[in-house]
C-alpha positions in Angstrom: 231.2 -49.0 111.6 231.9 -52.4 113.2 235.0 -54.3 112.4 234.6 -57.6 110.5 235.2 -59.6 113.7 232.5 -57.8 115.7 229.1 -59.2 115.8 226.9 -56.5 117.5 223.2 -56.1 116.8 223.5 -52.5 115.7 221.8 -51.8 112.4 224.1 -50.2 109.8 223.7 -48.4 106.5 223.5 -50.6 103.4 222.0 -53.6 105.2 218.8 -55.2 103.9 216.0 -55.2 106.5 215.3 -59.0 106.5 212.5 -58.7 109.0 210.2 -57.3 106.3 211.1 -60.1 103.8 210.8 -59.9 100.0 214.4 -58.6 99.6 216.0 -59.1 96.2 219.7 -58.8 95.4 222.0 -59.7 92.6 225.7 -60.4 92.3 227.3 -57.9 90.0 230.8 -57.1 88.8 232.3 -53.6 89.4 233.6 -52.1 86.1 237.0 -53.8 85.5 238.1 -51.0 83.2 237.7 -48.3 86.0 240.6 -46.6 87.7 242.0 -48.6 90.6 241.1 -45.7 93.0 237.4 -45.9 92.2 235.4 -47.4 95.1 231.7 -48.4 95.8 230.3 -48.1 99.3 227.3 -49.6 101.0 224.1 -47.8 100.2 225.6 -46.2 97.1 223.4 -46.2 93.9 224.9 -47.9 90.8 224.1 -48.1 87.1 224.7 -50.7 84.4 227.8 -50.3 82.3 228.3 -51.5 78.7 232.0 -52.5 78.1 231.6 -52.3 74.4 234.0 -54.6 72.5 235.5 -55.8 75.8 232.2 -57.1 77.1 232.0 -60.9 77.5 228.7 -62.8 77.3 227.7 -64.7 80.4 229.5 -62.8 83.1 227.8 -61.0 86.0 226.2 -57.7 85.0 228.8 -54.9 85.1 228.1 -51.8 87.2 229.7 -48.5 88.0 228.7 -45.8 90.6 226.3 -43.1 89.4 228.0 -39.7 89.1 225.0 -37.6 87.8 221.4 -37.2 88.7 220.5 -38.1 85.1 222.2 -41.6 85.4 219.6 -44.4 85.5 219.6 -46.5 88.7 220.1 -50.2 88.5 220.5 -51.1 92.2 222.0 -50.1 95.5 225.1 -51.7 97.0 224.4 -54.1 99.9 226.7 -53.9 102.9 229.2 -56.7 103.1 230.5 -58.4 106.3 234.0 -58.7 104.7 234.9 -55.1 103.8 233.4 -51.6 103.6 234.5 -50.5 100.2 235.0 -52.4 96.9 236.8 -51.5 93.7 237.2 -52.5 90.1 236.8 -56.3 89.3 235.2 -57.0 92.7 231.9 -58.9 92.8 229.3 -57.3 95.1 225.6 -57.7 95.8 223.2 -54.9 94.8 219.6 -54.6 96.2 216.9 -54.4 93.5 213.4 -53.0 93.5 211.1 -54.3 96.2 213.9 -54.6 98.8 213.9 -52.7 102.1 217.3 -51.3 103.0 218.7 -49.2 105.8 220.2 -46.0 104.5 221.7 -42.9 106.2 219.7 -39.7 105.8 221.7 -36.5 104.8 219.0 -34.4 106.5 215.5 -34.4 107.9 213.0 -36.7 106.0 209.3 -37.3 106.6 207.9 -40.9 106.9 206.3 -41.7 103.5 208.4 -39.2 101.5 210.1 -40.2 98.3 213.9 -40.2 98.8 216.7 -39.5 96.4 220.4 -40.5 96.3 222.6 -37.8 97.7 225.5 -38.0 95.1 227.6 -35.6 97.2 227.5 -38.1 100.1 227.9 -41.7 98.9 225.4 -44.1 100.5 223.1 -41.3 101.8 219.6 -40.3 100.9 217.8 -37.0 100.9 214.2 -35.7 100.8 215.1 -33.0 98.3 214.3 -34.0 94.7 217.4 -34.6 92.6 217.3 -37.1 89.8 215.2 -40.3 89.9 213.7 -41.3 93.3 215.1 -44.4 94.8 212.2 -45.3 97.1 209.8 -44.5 100.0 211.1 -43.6 103.4 209.5 -46.0 106.0 210.9 -44.1 109.0 211.2 -40.5 110.0 214.7 -38.9 110.0 215.0 -35.9 112.3 218.5 -35.0 111.3 221.5 -35.8 109.1 223.1 -39.2 110.1 219.8 -40.8 111.2 219.4 -44.4 109.8 216.1 -45.0 108.0 214.5 -47.9 106.2 213.7 -47.3 102.5 211.4 -49.4 100.3 213.3 -49.4 97.1 211.2 -48.4 94.1 212.8 -47.0 91.0 212.4 -47.3 87.2 214.5 -50.1 85.6 217.8 -48.8 84.3 219.0 -48.4 80.8 222.5 -49.3 79.8 225.1 -46.4 79.6 226.6 -46.3 76.2 
């Protein structure tokens, strides 16, 4: 990973592929009630969170990282030029359906395959079915660690209660 004052042309996981256009992102608030040690990394899938009685109308949508394959996907964290990981109360951007994002493969993946979030490796995708698919792999990954472009296509999320 590059440091914040480096401006190389190397593609990195969590970046939107702006060359293909039609990218959609939204500013969201990371769950302010989460433990201070909780972090969200680029490329990690997130879900909406209902704060119950503590929720305030008009604030950015509140998100938290997905922890189970059964959790509905709301978006995928976009890489920030400021820092690599964010925690509770931070505002971040998440990519929404229709965006093309660079993500790290956790193994070999065929071009055109449906990819799934690898919850054991934050920010990575796999070709093995596990939970809801997050999109279509536009590149071929020969091995773990390869960077691939993914057309994000998932079912809209439901709020966790």
